[in-house]
N, C-alpha and C positions, 0 to 999 in steps of 0.2 A: 207915605210908603218909603221904607228904607231897606236897602239890601234885599229887595224882592219880597219883603213882607208887607202885608196889607193890614191896616187897623180898621176894624169894623165896630159899629155900635150894635149891640144885641138888645132887643126889647126885654124889659123885665118880665120874667115868666109869671103866669098865673097858676097857683097851686091847684091840683086836682082835689077830689073829695078826701083822699087819705094822704095828702101831701102837705108840706109846709114850705113857705118861702123863707129863705135865709139871707141875711146880709152877712157875707163872708168876712171873716176876720183874719184867720191864719190858715195858710195852705202850704204844706210841705212840697218839695220837689223831689219826686222819687226817681230812681234810675230808669224806670219804665217811661216816665215823662220825657226824660232826656233822649231815650232811645226812639220814641215816636217822633220827637222833634228833629233828630238828626238823621234817622233812617226811614221814617215813614211807615214802619211796620214792626210788629213783633210776631214772628211766626205767621200764622194765618190771619192775624188781625192787621188789616192794611188800612191806612188813612187815605180815604178817597175824596174827602171834602174837608174844608176847614173844621178843626175840632179844638174845643177848649180842653186844656190839660188839667191835671190835678185831681187827687183822690184822698190825700191825707189832710183832713180839714176840720175846722170848727167855725162856728158863726153864731149869729143871734136870730131867733125866730122873729119875723116881722109880720107874717100873715099865716093863718092856718086854714086848711080845708074844712068843710062843714062836718065831716065825720071824725075829725081829730079832737080828742078829749083830754089827752095827757100832756099836751104842750100848749103854750099860749105865747102871744107876742111878748118879747123881752127875755124869754128863756135862752140861756146860753147852752149850746149843744155841740157835741162831737158827732161826726158822721161816720156811719159804717157804709163804705162805698158800694158794697155788693148787696143788692136787694132783689129777691126772687120776683119774677113776673107772674108765676103760676104756682099752684100747689101740686107739684109733681112728686114722683117717688122719692126724690132726694129730700124735699121739704118735709115729707112725712116721717123721715127717720132723723130729722134734725141736721141734715148735711146739705142745706140749701146752697152752700157755696159751690157744690158740684153740679148744680142745675145747668144744663146746656143753654137755657134761655135766660139766665140771670142777667140783670142789669148791673153793670159795673162802671163807675165813673171813669171817664177818659179811656174807655176801651171802644175802638171804632165799632159802630158809627156813633156811639153815644158820647156826649160832652161830659167833661169833668167840672170841677168847681173852682178853678183858679180864675175867678171872676167876681164882680161886685155882688150880684144877686143870683141865687141858685135855688131851684126847687128840688125836694127829695122826699122819698117815702118817709112819712112821719114815724113809722115803727122802727126805722133804722137811724133815728136821731136820738141821742142820749143826753139827758140833762147833765151839765157839769156842776159839781159842787162849787161853792163859793171860793174854796181854797185852791181850786185848779184853774190855772190860767188858760187863755185861748191857745197859747203856744203849746202848752202841755196837752191840751185837748186834741190838737192836730197830731201829736205824737202817739196818741192812743192806738191808731191803726197800725203803724209799724211796730209798736210795742207788742201788739197782739200776735204778731208773727213770731217774736222771740218767746212769748209765753207758750204758744202752740208747739214750737220746736222743742222747748225744754220739757214740756209735758209729755210729748210723744217719745222723747229720748229717755224719759224717766229720771231726770235730774233729782237728786235727793241729798239729804244731809251727809256731808263728808265726801262727796264725789270729787274726783279730779276731772276737770272738763277742758277739752281742747276746742277752741273756737277759731275757725279759719276765716280770716277777714275782719278788719276793724272799720268797715264802713258803718253806716247807720244801723243796718240790720245786725251786723256783728256786735255793735255796741249795746243795742237793746237786749240781745241774747246774753251777752256778758252780764248785764244788770239783772236780768231775770234769773240766770244761773246762780248768781251770788245770793239773791233774795230767797231762792229755794234751798239754800244751805250748802252749796258747793264749797268745799274746803279750799281748793285751788283752781284757778282758771288761767290757762295760758292762751294768749291771743297772738296770731301771726298775721303779717301783712307785708306788702312791698313798701308801704309808705311810713317813713319815720314819724311824720306829723300825726298820722292816724293812730299809730301805736302810742304816741305820747298822750293822745286823748283817751285811749283805752286804759292806760295806766292811771290817768287822772280820775276816771270814773270807777276804778276798782279792780282792774286786772292785776293778778298776783305776779304774773310773769308775761313778758312780751318777747317776741322773736321776729326780727326783721329778716325777710328772705329776699334773695336776689336771683341767683341762677342755680340754686341747689336742685338736685333731683328729688322726686317725691320720697324716695327711700332716705335720703339725707335729711330732709325736713322732718320725717317721722322719727329718725334717730335723735335729732336735736331736741325735739319736743319731749321725747322719753327721757333724755338726759336732764332737761330742765326740771321735770316733775319728779325724777327719781324712779319712775315706773311708767307703765302705759296708762293713759287716761281711761277711766271707766266709760267715758262718753265723749264723742267727737261730734260737733255740730258745724257743718260746712256752709258758709254764708256767701260764697263768691261765685260758684258755678264754674270756676277755672279748673281745667282738666287736671293740672298738677296738684291743686289743693284737694280735689276729690280723691286722687290717688294717694296722696299723703295721708288723708284721713283713713283710707282703707288699710294702709300699711301699719299705721300706729294703733288702730283700733283692733285689728285682728278679728276675733269673734265677738267683740264687745259692741256696744251701741254706737251706730253712726247715723246721724240725722242730716239730711240734705235739704237745705233751705234755698240755696242758689240754683237758678235754672241753668241747664247745660248749654254752653255755646256751641260745643262740638261733641262728637261721639267720644266716650271715655273708654 
């Protein structure tokens, strides 16, 4: 025990009929994991007992349930952390992520997969091609956030895109926007080191912000691009960033990925 923390040994779980047991290899640390660790809750989801964190993950199948036919021991897989528990109205229209009873890794009271062995619904484990590493496999979940954001915003060939935030979600959104044909992507952040990484992975323009007002940020973005961006994707949830996105977008597309910390 150190610093009030207790280390416990968990038994290796036994997979159910439609589950697989995985030996975990790579697990990302999401902002939500840090939030649960530091604050013990996110909104109505409150940590009331010891909980394993982690939901961005990949691993190797070591055992399969009797009804699992598409996976076998030795398969390398990426995990989709949200798996429906029932076939409700949302599942029937293909939007199972909205199911109020969905299981989601590391969302109280359910454990995540930042552990040695973990069992998961086999239908939500996806085989990795040989040329995809475990680390890349663990990044598929956050990458899917950027893909969904760019699809919903309608990013297409020739667009100028403004991405608020150069954290992991902002960076994957940048990568997806460029892959979908965006002509220019400008990224803003408070951190110079994060902006340097954004430039390294493909940002055309970067803007470090400090104490500017939302209107000033919008004006600087427009000046950098030479026009208003067709699409803004906000990846921080910061009030000022959301407002800047509204000012610079006008009547154009504004996608909100970050969760609001306070009222806007």
